[in-house]
C-alpha positions as CSV (number, residue, x, y, z in Angstrom):
1,X,-0.8,-1.1,-19.1
2,X,2.9,-0.7,-19.7
3,X,4.7,-2.8,-17.6
4,X,8.7,-2.0,-16.7
5,X,11.4,-3.9,-14.8
6,X,14.1,-2.9,-13.2
7,X,17.3,-4.4,-11.3
8,X,17.3,-3.1,-8.1
9,X,19.8,-3.8,-5.6
10,X,20.1,-7.2,-7.9
11,X,16.6,-8.0,-7.9
12,X,14.3,-7.5,-10.7
13,X,11.1,-5.6,-9.5
14,X,8.1,-4.9,-12.1
15,X,5.9,-1.2,-11.9
16,X,3.5,-0.2,-14.1
17,X,3.9,2.9,-15.8
18,X,1.2,4.6,-17.5
19,X,0.7,8.5,-18.8
20,X,1.8,11.9,-18.4
21,X,2.1,14.6,-16.3
22,X,3.1,14.8,-12.5
23,X,3.6,11.7,-10.8
24,X,1.5,9.4,-8.9
25,X,3.2,6.5,-7.0
26,X,0.7,3.6,-5.6
27,X,2.0,1.0,-3.3
28,X,0.0,-2.5,-2.7
29,X,-1.5,-3.8,0.2
30,X,-0.5,-7.7,1.8
31,X,-1.3,-10.4,-0.1
32,X,-1.8,-8.5,-3.7
33,X,0.0,-6.8,-7.0
34,X,-0.5,-3.8,-8.7
35,X,-4.0,-4.7,-10.2
36,X,-5.1,-3.2,-6.9
37,X,-5.5,-0.6,-8.4
38,X,-6.4,-1.0,-12.3
39,X,-9.0,1.3,-11.6
40,X,-6.8,4.1,-10.0
41,X,-4.4,3.3,-12.9
42,X,-7.0,3.8,-15.7
43,X,-9.0,6.6,-14.6
44,X,-5.7,9.0,-13.3
45,X,-3.3,8.8,-16.0
46,X,-5.5,11.1,-18.5
47,X,-4.1,14.1,-15.9
48,X,-0.8,11.8,-14.0
49,X,1.6,9.6,-14.9
50,X,1.1,6.7,-12.5
51,X,3.5,4.5,-11.5
52,X,1.9,1.2,-9.6
53,X,4.7,-1.4,-8.5
54,X,5.0,-4.8,-7.4
55,X,6.4,-4.4,-4.1
56,X,9.2,-6.9,-4.1
57,X,8.4,-10.8,-4.2
58,X,4.8,-9.6,-5.2
59,X,3.2,-10.3,-8.9
60,X,5.6,-9.7,-11.4
61,X,8.5,-9.3,-8.6
62,X,11.4,-11.1,-7.5
63,X,12.6,-11.6,-3.4
64,X,16.5,-12.0,-3.0
65,X,17.8,-15.1,-1.3
66,X,16.6,-15.6,2.5
67,X,14.0,-13.0,1.8
68,X,11.0,-15.6,2.6
69,X,13.2,-17.2,5.8
70,X,14.5,-13.6,7.3
71,X,11.5,-11.7,5.9
72,X,11.2,-7.9,4.2
73,X,11.3,-5.1,6.6
74,X,8.6,-1.6,5.7
75,X,12.3,-0.2,5.0
76,X,13.7,-2.8,2.4
77,X,10.3,-1.8,0.3
78,X,11.0,1.7,0.9
79,X,14.4,1.1,-0.4
80,X,13.2,-0.1,-3.3
81,X,10.3,2.6,-4.3
82,X,12.8,4.3,-4.1
83,X,15.3,2.4,-6.8
84,X,12.3,2.1,-8.9
85,X,11.6,6.2,-9.0
86,X,15.6,6.6,-9.2
87,X,15.6,3.9,-12.4
88,X,12.6,5.3,-14.0
89,X,14.5,9.0,-13.9
90,X,11.8,10.4,-11.5
91,X,13.9,12.9,-9.3
92,X,10.6,15.1,-8.1
93,X,8.9,15.1,-5.2
94,X,5.3,12.5,-5.9
95,X,2.4,11.9,-4.1
96,X,2.6,8.5,-2.6
97,X,-0.2,6.4,-1.6
98,X,-0.4,3.2,0.2
99,X,-3.0,0.5,0.9
100,X,-2.4,-1.1,4.3
101,X,1.0,-2.7,4.5
102,X,1.8,-0.6,1.6
103,X,0.8,2.4,3.7
104,X,3.6,0.7,6.5
105,X,6.0,1.5,3.1
106,X,5.1,4.5,2.5
107,X,5.3,6.0,6.4
108,X,9.2,4.7,6.2
109,X,9.5,6.7,2.7
110,X,8.1,9.2,4.0
111,X,10.3,9.9,7.1
112,X,13.6,8.1,5.4
113,X,13.4,10.3,2.1
114,X,11.5,13.1,3.0
115,X,12.9,15.3,-0.3
116,X,11.4,12.8,-2.3
117,X,7.3,13.4,-0.8
118,X,5.2,15.8,-1.9
119,X,2.0,14.2,-0.8
120,X,1.1,11.4,1.2
121,X,-2.4,9.7,1.0
122,X,-2.1,6.5,3.6
123,X,-5.2,4.0,2.6
124,X,-6.7,1.9,5.1
125,X,-3.7,1.5,7.2
126,X,-2.2,1.7,10.8
127,X,1.1,3.7,12.5
128,X,0.9,1.0,15.8
129,X,3.2,-2.1,15.5
130,X,1.3,-5.7,16.4
131,X,0.9,-6.3,19.6
132,X,1.5,-10.1,20.4
133,X,-1.0,-12.1,19.5
134,X,-1.3,-11.0,15.6
135,X,2.1,-10.5,15.6
136,X,2.5,-14.4,16.2
137,X,-0.4,-14.8,14.1
138,X,1.5,-13.2,10.7
139,X,4.4,-15.8,12.0
140,X,2.0,-18.7,12.0
141,X,1.0,-17.6,8.8
142,X,4.2,-17.2,7.7
143,X,5.1,-21.2,7.8
144,X,1.8,-22.3,6.8
145,X,2.7,-21.3,3.1
146,X,5.6,-22.1,3.3
147,X,4.3,-25.5,4.5
148,X,1.6,-25.3,2.0
149,X,3.6,-24.4,-0.9
150,X,0.7,-21.6,-2.1
151,X,-0.6,-18.6,-0.4
152,X,-3.8,-20.5,0.5
153,X,-3.0,-19.5,3.8
154,X,-3.5,-15.9,3.8
155,X,-7.1,-16.7,2.2
156,X,-8.5,-16.8,5.6
157,X,-8.6,-12.6,5.8
158,X,-11.0,-12.8,3.1
159,X,-14.2,-12.2,5.4
160,X,-12.2,-9.1,6.8
161,X,-10.8,-7.6,3.4
162,X,-14.0,-6.4,2.1
163,X,-17.1,-4.6,3.9
164,X,-20.3,-6.4,4.1
165,X,-22.3,-4.3,1.3
166,X,-19.5,-5.8,-1.1
167,X,-19.7,-9.3,0.1
168,X,-23.4,-9.2,-0.9
169,X,-23.9,-7.0,-3.9
170,X,-20.7,-7.1,-5.6
171,X,-19.5,-10.5,-5.9
172,X,-17.5,-9.7,-8.8
173,X,-15.1,-7.5,-6.4
174,X,-14.4,-10.6,-3.8
175,X,-13.6,-13.2,-7.0
176,X,-10.9,-10.5,-8.3
177,X,-9.3,-10.2,-4.9
178,X,-9.6,-14.2,-4.0
179,X,-7.8,-14.5,-7.9
180,X,-5.2,-11.9,-6.9
181,X,-4.3,-13.6,-3.2
182,X,-4.0,-16.8,-5.2
183,X,-1.4,-16.3,-7.4
184,X,1.1,-14.6,-5.0
185,X,3.5,-16.9,-4.2
186,X,4.2,-18.8,-0.9
187,X,7.7,-16.9,-0.1
188,X,6.2,-13.7,-0.6
189,X,3.2,-14.1,1.9
190,X,6.5,-15.8,4.5
191,X,8.7,-12.8,3.8
192,X,6.0,-9.8,4.1
193,X,4.7,-11.6,6.8
194,X,7.0,-11.9,8.8
195,X,8.8,-8.5,8.1
196,X,4.9,-6.8,8.9
197,X,5.6,-9.0,12.4
198,X,8.5,-6.8,13.1
199,X,7.6,-3.5,12.0
200,X,8.2,-0.3,14.1
201,X,5.5,1.8,15.6
202,X,6.0,5.2,13.9
203,X,3.0,6.8,16.1
204,X,6.2,8.4,17.9
205,X,7.3,10.3,14.6
206,X,4.5,11.2,12.5
207,X,4.6,14.5,13.4
208,X,7.9,14.9,11.6
209,X,6.0,14.0,8.4
210,X,5.9,17.4,6.7
211,X,3.8,16.7,3.1
212,X,0.4,17.4,3.4
213,X,-1.8,14.5,3.8
214,X,-4.4,13.0,2.6
215,X,-5.7,9.9,5.3
216,X,-8.5,7.7,3.2
217,X,-10.5,4.8,5.0
218,X,-13.3,2.5,4.5
219,X,-16.1,3.0,6.1
220,X,-16.6,-0.1,7.2
221,X,-12.8,-1.3,7.5
222,X,-12.8,-3.5,10.6
223,X,-8.5,-4.1,9.8
224,X,-7.9,0.0,10.3
225,X,-10.9,1.4,12.1
226,X,-11.6,4.5,11.1
227,X,-11.9,5.9,14.6
228,X,-7.6,4.5,14.9
229,X,-7.0,6.1,11.7
230,X,-8.6,9.7,12.7
231,X,-5.7,9.4,16.2
232,X,-2.9,9.4,13.4
233,X,-4.2,11.6,11.0
234,X,-4.4,13.9,14.3
235,X,-0.9,13.2,15.0
236,X,0.6,13.7,11.5
237,X,-1.1,16.9,12.0
238,X,1.2,17.8,14.8
239,X,3.6,19.6,12.3
240,X,1.7,22.5,11.8
241,X,4.2,22.4,8.8
242,X,1.4,20.9,6.4
243,X,-2.4,20.4,5.1
244,X,-3.8,17.0,7.0
245,X,-6.8,15.7,5.9
246,X,-9.1,12.3,6.2
247,X,-11.7,10.9,4.4
248,X,-14.1,8.2,4.5
249,X,-15.4,6.3,1.6
250,X,-18.5,5.1,2.0
251,X,-19.5,1.3,0.6
252,X,-16.2,0.1,1.5
253,X,-14.0,-1.7,3.8
254,X,-10.6,-2.9,3.9
255,X,-10.6,-2.5,0.2
256,X,-11.2,0.7,-0.6
257,X,-9.9,1.3,-4.0
258,X,-11.9,-1.3,-5.6
259,X,-15.0,-1.6,-3.8
260,X,-16.2,2.3,-3.8
261,X,-13.0,3.3,-6.8
262,X,-15.2,5.9,-8.0
263,X,-15.1,8.0,-4.6
264,X,-11.5,6.8,-4.0
265,X,-10.1,7.7,-7.0
266,X,-11.7,11.2,-6.8
267,X,-10.5,12.1,-3.6
268,X,-7.0,10.8,-5.0
269,X,-7.0,13.8,-7.8
270,X,-8.3,16.0,-5.9
271,X,-5.8,15.7,-3.6
272,X,-2.7,15.1,-6.8
273,X,-4.3,18.4,-8.4
274,X,-3.8,20.6,-5.1
275,X,-0.5,19.4,-4.6
276,X,0.7,19.7,-7.8
277,X,-0.9,23.4,-8.3
278,X,-2.5,21.8,-11.2
């Protein structure tokens, strides 16, 4: 792996930058870091330049003063992604994939900087904003993490992150996921939860996204169910100018890239090759 660090608007942000060829950018979910993409980074770098950031506060990336208390909005994470691409001197449109919270960030990149996107891959994510109860739960977890001084409250998510088959037959995936959560800071958890709680409902804007899109969802995803992702895939397709497809990945829950990495990577590689006309 080849980690690089840059100062973006006064904050140190880190990313993996490997391989050569057309760029693919991978945005991780909550409360994780770029290592959730290890299988994809290893497999895709033979044909693509793979950029996998640690979003603000996670992994080796910093938070700004006040981020934990005020929350980091999805538009702020999105601006960080653009800042990283500028620092990497990547001006051409990219294929951008985002899982869960990374998907929320990807929506903002696509809506605010459409000329920077060649292809969009929303993975196991949502377009709707939180209802009152889940929004309150986010604020509660943020407070609990800050009181605990670590990310342990976020471990309550574990039962919903993986499909039953993964939990029963691949305990090593659960162990990797748990360790990834445990090494994040309380501040990163609080900043992201407070930001996600306030995120906008983008369903009414999806028809403005004109990039080709591939929606990917685990067949057993309990957080971003396949039926819900089919609904917003239809909204994406309404622009009429783009090619929108949806792929359900078997043997996977919410963490599709980790649970069925071969199938997930194959789908992304085929889509990216189409986008770049390789």
